[in-house]
MMTF fields as JSON, N, C-alpha, C and O atoms, coordinates in Angstrom:
{
  "mmtfVersion": "1.0.0",
  "mmtfProducer": "UNKNOWN",
  "numBonds": 443,
  "numAtoms": 444,
  "numGroups": 111,
  "numChains": 1,
  "numModels": 1,
  "chainsPerModel": [1],
  "groupsPerChain": [111],
  "chainIdList": ["A"],
  "bondAtomList": [4, 2, 8, 6, 12, 10, 16, 14, 20, 18, 24, 22, 28, 26, 32, 30, 36, 34, 40, 38, 44, 42, 48, 46, 52, 50, 56, 54, 60, 58, 64, 62, 68, 66, 72, 70, 76, 74, 80, 78, 84, 82, 88, 86, 92, 90, 96, 94, 100, 98, 104, 102, 108, 106, 112, 110, 116, 114, 120, 118, 124, 122, 128, 126, 132, 130, 136, 134, 140, 138, 144, 142, 148, 146, 152, 150, 156, 154, 160, 158, 164, 162, 168, 166, 172, 170, 176, 174, 180, 178, 184, 182, 188, 186, 192, 190, 196, 194, 200, 198, 204, 202, 208, 206, 212, 210, 216, 214, 220, 218, 224, 222, 228, 226, 232, 230, 236, 234, 240, 238, 244, 242, 248, 246, 252, 250, 256, 254, 260, 258, 264, 262, 268, 266, 272, 270, 276, 274, 280, 278, 284, 282, 288, 286, 292, 290, 296, 294, 300, 298, 304, 302, 308, 306, 312, 310, 316, 314, 320, 318, 324, 322, 328, 326, 332, 330, 336, 334, 340, 338, 344, 342, 348, 346, 352, 350, 356, 354, 360, 358, 364, 362, 368, 366, 372, 370, 376, 374, 380, 378, 384, 382, 388, 386, 392, 390, 396, 394, 400, 398, 404, 402, 408, 406, 412, 410, 416, 414, 420, 418, 424, 422, 428, 426, 432, 430, 436, 434, 440, 438],
  "bondOrderList": [1, 1, 1, 1, 1, 1, 1, 1, 1, 1, 1, 1, 1, 1, 1, 1, 1, 1, 1, 1, 1, 1, 1, 1, 1, 1, 1, 1, 1, 1, 1, 1, 1, 1, 1, 1, 1, 1, 1, 1, 1, 1, 1, 1, 1, 1, 1, 1, 1, 1, 1, 1, 1, 1, 1, 1, 1, 1, 1, 1, 1, 1, 1, 1, 1, 1, 1, 1, 1, 1, 1, 1, 1, 1, 1, 1, 1, 1, 1, 1, 1, 1, 1, 1, 1, 1, 1, 1, 1, 1, 1, 1, 1, 1, 1, 1, 1, 1, 1, 1, 1, 1, 1, 1, 1, 1, 1, 1, 1, 1],
  "groupList": [{"groupName": "UNK", "atomNameList": ["N", "CA", "C", "O"], "elementList": ["N", "C", "C", "O"], "formalChargeList": [0, 0, 0, 0], "bondAtomList": [1, 0, 2, 1, 3, 2], "bondOrderList": [1, 1, 2], "singleLetterCode": "X", "chemCompType": "L-PEPTIDE LINKING"}],
  "groupTypeList": [0, 0, 0, 0, 0, 0, 0, 0, 0, 0, 0, 0, 0, 0, 0, 0, 0, 0, 0, 0, 0, 0, 0, 0, 0, 0, 0, 0, 0, 0, 0, 0, 0, 0, 0, 0, 0, 0, 0, 0, 0, 0, 0, 0, 0, 0, 0, 0, 0, 0, 0, 0, 0, 0, 0, 0, 0, 0, 0, 0, 0, 0, 0, 0, 0, 0, 0, 0, 0, 0, 0, 0, 0, 0, 0, 0, 0, 0, 0, 0, 0, 0, 0, 0, 0, 0, 0, 0, 0, 0, 0, 0, 0, 0, 0, 0, 0, 0, 0, 0, 0, 0, 0, 0, 0, 0, 0, 0, 0, 0, 0],
  "groupIdList": [1, 2, 3, 4, 5, 6, 7, 8, 9, 10, 11, 12, 13, 14, 15, 16, 17, 18, 19, 20, 21, 22, 23, 24, 25, 26, 27, 28, 29, 30, 31, 32, 33, 34, 35, 36, 37, 38, 39, 40, 41, 42, 43, 44, 45, 46, 47, 48, 49, 50, 51, 52, 53, 54, 55, 56, 57, 58, 59, 60, 61, 62, 63, 64, 65, 66, 67, 68, 69, 70, 71, 72, 73, 74, 75, 76, 77, 78, 79, 80, 81, 82, 83, 84, 85, 86, 87, 88, 89, 90, 91, 92, 93, 94, 95, 96, 97, 98, 99, 100, 101, 102, 103, 104, 105, 106, 107, 108, 109, 110, 111],
  "secStructList": [7, 2, 2, 2, 2, 2, 2, 2, 2, 2, 2, 2, 2, 2, 2, 2, 2, 2, 2, 1, 7, 7, 7, 7, 7, 2, 2, 2, 2, 2, 2, 2, 2, 2, 2, 2, 1, 6, 6, 1, 6, 6, 3, 3, 3, 3, 3, 3, 3, 3, 6, 6, 3, 3, 3, 3, 3, 3, 7, 7, 7, 1, 1, 7, 2, 2, 2, 2, 2, 2, 2, 2, 2, 2, 2, 2, 0, 0, 0, 0, 0, 6, 6, 7, 7, 3, 3, 3, 3, 3, 3, 3, 2, 2, 2, 2, 2, 2, 2, 1, 7, 7, 7, 3, 3, 3, 3, 3, 3, 3, 7],
  "xCoordList": [116.046, 115.174, 113.892, 113.42, 113.349, 112.257, 112.505, 111.592, 113.733, 114.032, 114.21, 113.93, 114.66, 114.753, 113.385, 113.192, 112.429, 111.028, 110.495, 109.852, 110.667, 110.079, 110.613, 109.793, 111.864, 112.496, 111.968, 111.726, 111.79, 111.154, 109.74, 109.38, 108.874, 107.554, 107.563, 106.695, 108.498, 108.569, 108.96, 108.407, 109.86, 110.224, 109.141, 108.955, 108.321, 107.216, 106.176, 105.612, 105.972, 104.862, 105.488, 104.727, 106.715, 107.388, 107.351, 106.912, 107.715, 107.654, 106.285, 106.162, 105.41, 103.92, 103.67, 103.132, 104.107, 103.948, 104.758, 104.228, 105.93, 106.754, 106.388, 106.75, 105.689, 105.456, 104.354, 104.292, 103.475, 102.427, 102.706, 102.084, 103.753, 104.234, 104.043, 103.945, 103.995, 104.148, 105.563, 106.43, 105.738, 107.055, 107.195, 106.291, 108.284, 108.493, 109.517, 110.147, 109.614, 110.509, 111.735, 112.016, 112.557, 113.738, 114.767, 115.374, 114.922, 116.047, 115.698, 116.603, 114.51, 114.174, 114.158, 114.608, 113.573, 113.661, 115.085, 115.331, 115.953, 117.378, 117.935, 118.647, 117.602, 118.048, 117.472, 118.174, 116.159, 115.411, 116.207, 116.452, 116.583, 117.302, 118.673, 119.099, 119.225, 120.584, 120.378, 121.149, 119.293, 119.039, 118.393, 118.388, 117.879, 117.415, 118.523, 118.369, 119.615, 120.677, 121.572, 121.489, 122.505, 123.57, 124.564, 125.351, 124.589, 125.41, 125.361, 126.326, 124.086, 123.849, 123.133, 121.908, 123.992, 123.389, 122.655, 121.957, 122.742, 121.987, 120.523, 119.6, 120.386, 119.023, 118.336, 118.904, 116.963, 116.193, 115.32, 115.017, 114.941, 114.058, 114.077, 114.52, 113.523, 113.53, 112.311, 111.912, 111.722, 110.474, 110.724, 111.342, 110.174, 109.996, 108.731, 107.786, 108.52, 107.207, 106.669, 105.471, 107.602, 107.335, 108.615, 109.584, 108.744, 109.961, 111.09, 112.196, 110.944, 112.016, 112.152, 112.84, 111.523, 111.587, 111.849, 110.974, 112.907, 113.228, 113.317, 114.002, 112.508, 112.561, 113.19, 112.873, 114.173, 114.88, 114.624, 114.778, 114.248, 113.904, 115.013, 115.721, 115.177, 116.232, 115.678, 114.573, 116.333, 116.138, 117.142, 118.367, 116.506, 117.304, 118.243, 117.957, 119.472, 120.583, 121.497, 121.231, 122.592, 123.393, 124.064, 124.921, 123.669, 124.203, 123.722, 122.626, 124.483, 124.127, 123.293, 123.92, 122.02, 121.174, 121.205, 120.956, 121.522, 121.718, 122.942, 122.855, 123.971, 125.065, 124.771, 125.166, 124.123, 123.693, 122.782, 122.937, 121.941, 121.198, 122.15, 122.011, 123.08, 124.169, 124.847, 125.104, 125.199, 125.771, 124.837, 125.282, 123.575, 122.542, 122.518, 122.329, 122.703, 122.845, 124.012, 123.84, 125.121, 126.372, 125.952, 126.221, 125.33, 124.826, 123.902, 124.026, 123.015, 122.024, 122.646, 122.26, 123.568, 124.276, 125.125, 125.303, 125.683, 126.596, 125.751, 126.248, 124.46, 123.536, 122.526, 121.378, 122.923, 122.064, 121.419, 120.716, 121.58, 120.785, 121.724, 121.386, 122.854, 123.76, 123.132, 122.756, 123.011, 122.462, 121.03, 120.406, 120.347, 118.94, 118.619, 119.327, 117.575, 117.361, 116.376, 115.292, 116.895, 116.175, 116.384, 117.482, 115.226, 115.25, 115.405, 114.786, 116.16, 116.265, 115.741, 116.079, 114.939, 114.424, 114.721, 114.295, 115.459, 115.627, 114.597, 114.361, 114.003, 112.789, 112.97, 113.64, 112.428, 112.489, 111.457, 110.271, 111.892, 110.928, 110.204, 109.052, 110.868, 110.27, 109.024, 107.963, 109.197, 108.099, 106.993, 105.808, 107.406, 106.401, 105.474, 104.248, 106.122, 105.448, 104.578, 103.476, 104.992, 104.329, 103.155, 102.1, 103.377, 102.408, 101.915, 101.084, 102.42, 102.031, 102.439, 101.779, 103.394, 103.844, 105.258, 106.075, 105.483, 106.847, 107.655, 107.593, 108.418, 109.305, 110.703, 111.393, 111.06, 112.191, 113.302, 113.248, 114.424, 115.692, 116.721, 117.602, 116.68, 117.707, 117.261, 116.406, 117.765, 117.32, 118.534, 119.513, 118.43, 119.491, 118.779, 117.833, 119.371, 118.833, 120.0, 121.051, 119.763, 120.732, 120.597, 119.479, 121.662, 121.599, 122.628, 122.791],
  "yCoordList": [118.972, 119.288, 118.41, 117.975, 118.155, 117.308, 115.817, 115.127, 115.314, 114.065, 113.912, 112.848, 114.936, 114.819, 114.876, 114.252, 115.59, 115.68, 114.274, 113.737, 113.652, 112.439, 111.37, 110.62, 111.243, 110.39, 110.695, 109.782, 111.956, 112.281, 111.682, 111.141, 111.753, 111.234, 109.755, 109.155, 109.171, 107.593, 107.262, 106.299, 107.958, 107.678, 107.687, 106.825, 108.764, 109.119, 107.985, 107.506, 107.59, 106.436, 105.208, 104.477, 104.85, 103.579, 103.769, 102.842, 104.735, 104.878, 104.694, 104.189, 105.031, 104.745, 103.287, 102.801, 102.53, 101.131, 100.383, 99.438, 100.758, 100.243, 100.668, 99.961, 101.783, 102.224, 101.561, 101.722, 100.825, 100.139, 98.714, 97.789, 98.572, 97.231, 97.202, 98.229, 95.969, 95.78, 95.522, 95.043, 95.881, 95.564, 94.278, 93.806, 93.605, 92.237, 92.232, 91.229, 93.397, 93.684, 94.47, 94.77, 94.877, 95.77, 95.221, 95.921, 93.838, 93.224, 93.365, 93.679, 93.163, 93.268, 94.782, 95.171, 95.609, 97.152, 97.686, 98.565, 97.088, 97.642, 97.309, 98.123, 96.075, 95.732, 96.69, 97.169, 96.93, 97.951, 99.314, 99.897, 99.778, 100.97, 100.986, 101.977, 99.885, 99.736, 100.039, 100.764, 99.449, 99.639, 100.961, 101.38, 101.569, 103.006, 104.032, 105.169, 103.653, 104.71, 104.811, 104.065, 105.801, 106.042, 104.859, 104.727, 104.061, 103.022, 102.009, 101.413, 101.977, 101.116, 102.071, 102.168, 102.735, 103.735, 103.106, 103.846, 101.733, 101.16, 100.977, 101.018, 100.782, 100.462, 101.709, 102.602, 101.781, 103.022, 102.685, 103.56, 101.433, 101.082, 99.524, 98.815, 99.049, 97.647, 97.362, 98.196, 96.215, 95.864, 94.286, 93.537, 93.926, 92.5, 92.11, 92.606, 91.248, 90.644, 89.67, 89.588, 88.982, 88.203, 88.042, 88.686, 87.261, 87.21, 86.608, 86.656, 86.039, 85.266, 85.762, 85.136, 86.794, 87.381, 88.98, 89.739, 89.36, 90.812, 91.129, 90.496, 92.224, 92.893, 94.12, 94.943, 94.297, 95.456, 96.201, 95.619, 97.444, 98.186, 98.987, 99.711, 98.871, 99.514, 100.299, 99.986, 101.136, 101.677, 100.844, 100.91, 100.117, 99.224, 99.976, 100.985, 99.397, 99.899, 98.733, 97.675, 98.782, 97.638, 97.184, 97.878, 96.058, 95.486, 94.083, 93.794, 93.16, 91.908, 91.778, 91.731, 91.729, 91.757, 90.581, 90.641, 89.462, 88.222, 88.405, 88.088, 88.914, 89.275, 90.337, 90.131, 91.367, 92.313, 91.601, 91.962, 90.684, 89.862, 89.17, 89.203, 88.563, 87.823, 88.814, 88.498, 90.003, 91.051, 91.36, 91.409, 91.561, 91.699, 90.74, 91.066, 89.468, 88.324, 88.635, 88.523, 88.999, 89.323, 90.445, 90.346, 91.447, 92.547, 92.147, 92.608, 91.355, 90.922, 89.92, 89.827, 89.213, 88.292, 88.986, 88.521, 90.062, 91.002, 91.73, 92.209, 91.841, 92.608, 91.744, 92.155, 90.548, 89.78, 88.599, 87.888, 88.29, 87.185, 86.062, 85.297, 85.913, 84.76, 83.551, 83.397, 82.517, 81.152, 81.266, 80.286, 82.256, 82.288, 82.193, 82.821, 81.443, 81.377, 82.598, 82.773, 83.363, 84.51, 84.556, 84.377, 84.811, 84.972, 86.503, 87.332, 86.86, 88.163, 88.372, 87.611, 89.397, 89.671, 91.115, 92.012, 91.35, 92.785, 93.125, 92.419, 94.146, 94.549, 95.886, 96.773, 96.029, 97.285, 98.21, 98.002, 99.296, 100.269, 101.075, 101.468, 101.315, 101.909, 101.129, 101.709, 99.805, 98.987, 98.974, 99.04, 98.889, 98.799, 100.165, 100.13, 101.177, 102.584, 102.663, 103.204, 102.163, 102.195, 101.229, 101.603, 100.011, 98.98, 98.235, 97.331, 98.613, 98.048, 96.541, 95.728, 96.19, 94.702, 94.711, 95.598, 93.689, 93.468, 92.649, 91.42, 93.329, 92.709, 92.36, 93.266, 91.189, 90.639, 90.777, 90.235, 91.517, 91.637, 90.731, 90.418, 90.278, 89.346, 88.601, 89.143, 87.43, 86.722, 86.029, 85.711, 85.803, 84.922, 84.381, 84.937, 83.188, 82.586, 82.584, 82.004, 83.317, 83.367, 82.347, 82.101, 81.741, 80.613, 80.946, 80.201],
  "zCoordList": [81.865, 83.014, 82.968, 84.019, 81.815, 81.689, 81.997, 82.45, 81.754, 82.212, 83.717, 84.27, 84.364, 85.776, 86.424, 87.467, 85.862, 86.36, 86.065, 86.967, 84.992, 84.773, 85.733, 86.263, 85.989, 86.974, 88.359, 89.149, 88.658, 90.035, 90.097, 91.143, 88.979, 89.058, 89.141, 89.774, 88.535, 88.522, 89.924, 90.456, 90.586, 92.052, 92.906, 93.764, 92.673, 93.56, 93.475, 94.459, 92.152, 92.028, 92.59, 93.224, 92.479, 92.932, 94.417, 95.099, 94.922, 96.437, 97.04, 98.156, 96.433, 96.808, 96.934, 97.929, 95.808, 95.713, 96.841, 97.425, 97.13, 98.109, 99.513, 100.454, 99.721, 101.001, 101.755, 102.974, 101.122, 101.716, 101.993, 101.471, 102.909, 103.304, 104.812, 105.485, 105.305, 106.732, 107.186, 106.455, 108.47, 109.132, 109.651, 110.34, 109.392, 109.923, 111.094, 111.433, 111.649, 112.716, 112.528, 111.368, 113.532, 113.403, 112.431, 111.622, 112.585, 111.817, 110.312, 109.539, 109.874, 108.524, 108.079, 107.001, 109.063, 108.749, 108.468, 107.642, 109.209, 109.087, 107.687, 107.099, 107.134, 105.823, 104.741, 103.85, 104.882, 103.99, 103.996, 102.939, 105.167, 105.302, 104.478, 103.884, 104.525, 103.773, 102.304, 101.675, 101.771, 100.38, 100.013, 98.856, 100.977, 100.687, 100.808, 100.362, 101.395, 101.625, 100.513, 99.537, 100.65, 99.669, 99.736, 98.799, 100.685, 100.76, 99.435, 98.958, 99.004, 97.876, 96.799, 96.725, 96.01, 95.053, 93.894, 93.2, 93.589, 92.547, 92.945, 92.131, 94.196, 94.754, 95.117, 95.747, 94.673, 95.072, 96.319, 97.129, 96.441, 97.605, 97.675, 96.772, 98.9, 99.081, 99.929, 100.742, 99.756, 100.574, 100.887, 100.13, 102.061, 102.294, 101.941, 102.554, 100.996, 100.59, 101.718, 101.987, 102.316, 103.397, 104.156, 103.755, 105.207, 105.953, 105.252, 105.79, 104.102, 103.468, 101.917, 101.111, 101.619, 100.158, 100.231, 100.65, 99.866, 99.812, 98.3, 97.496, 98.014, 96.605, 96.731, 97.59, 95.815, 95.767, 94.366, 93.293, 94.465, 93.361, 92.747, 93.447, 91.454, 90.767, 89.391, 88.948, 88.856, 87.543, 86.588, 86.69, 85.725, 84.741, 83.959, 83.315, 84.049, 83.073, 82.776, 83.345, 81.924, 81.682, 83.0, 83.546, 83.467, 84.671, 84.771, 84.29, 85.378, 85.582, 87.017, 88.076, 86.991, 88.092, 88.939, 90.143, 88.299, 89.068, 90.158, 91.345, 89.591, 90.241, 91.426, 92.574, 91.092, 92.027, 93.264, 94.431, 92.929, 93.898, 94.749, 95.971, 94.209, 95.09, 95.886, 97.048, 95.454, 96.245, 97.443, 98.59, 97.159, 98.277, 99.246, 100.418, 98.887, 99.83, 100.807, 102.02, 100.313, 101.181, 102.173, 103.37, 101.69, 102.56, 103.586, 104.72, 103.308, 104.357, 105.322, 106.487, 104.83, 105.767, 106.664, 107.79, 106.302, 107.254, 108.214, 109.233, 107.934, 108.786, 109.516, 109.678, 109.966, 110.848, 110.223, 110.942, 108.911, 108.292, 107.908, 107.004, 108.518, 108.271, 108.762, 109.924, 107.63, 107.825, 107.715, 108.123, 107.25, 107.079, 105.663, 104.876, 105.2, 103.747, 103.419, 103.975, 102.486, 101.995, 100.436, 99.91, 99.754, 98.392, 98.034, 98.701, 97.073, 96.638, 95.155, 94.249, 94.975, 93.719, 93.412, 94.139, 92.327, 91.769, 90.822, 89.841, 91.078, 90.256, 89.568, 90.099, 88.489, 87.552, 87.979, 87.722, 88.668, 89.136, 88.073, 88.259, 86.98, 85.844, 85.331, 85.098, 85.166, 84.731, 85.754, 85.427, 86.989, 88.047, 88.026, 88.129, 87.902, 87.921, 86.677, 86.771, 85.517, 84.278, 84.06, 83.548, 84.456, 84.148, 85.463, 85.374, 86.631, 87.939, 87.89, 88.537, 87.219, 87.101, 87.712, 87.468, 88.503, 89.14, 88.235, 88.241, 87.45, 86.434, 87.11, 87.58, 87.146, 87.82, 86.934, 85.83, 87.326, 86.497, 86.88, 86.079, 88.062, 88.666, 89.956, 90.658, 90.308, 91.487, 92.115, 91.441, 93.462, 94.088, 95.336, 95.894, 95.714, 96.971, 97.868, 97.594, 99.055, 100.029, 101.126, 101.578, 101.577, 102.624, 103.667, 104.633]
}
């Protein structure tokens, strides 16, 4: 039970960090919703830092996050970003909540 409570608190803190972002339009917002949904269970949240950089928040476990970032490229291409240059960064939400640092676990460049 204590572990569930700690995870809940970390999610709450991370959500606060992610919530203070500007919208770059409905196309960008629809991508965020994909990574916030059950469709992508590894992702907890996502934000656009700018129109060409998407940060996806996860809780780190044993996984190849560069591969997950490449998977994210496939998702955004299927959702209206085909042919657009977008950088993907997978960030550790636990570290963000604990230290307020954006620790990058994996990256990909979508084209």
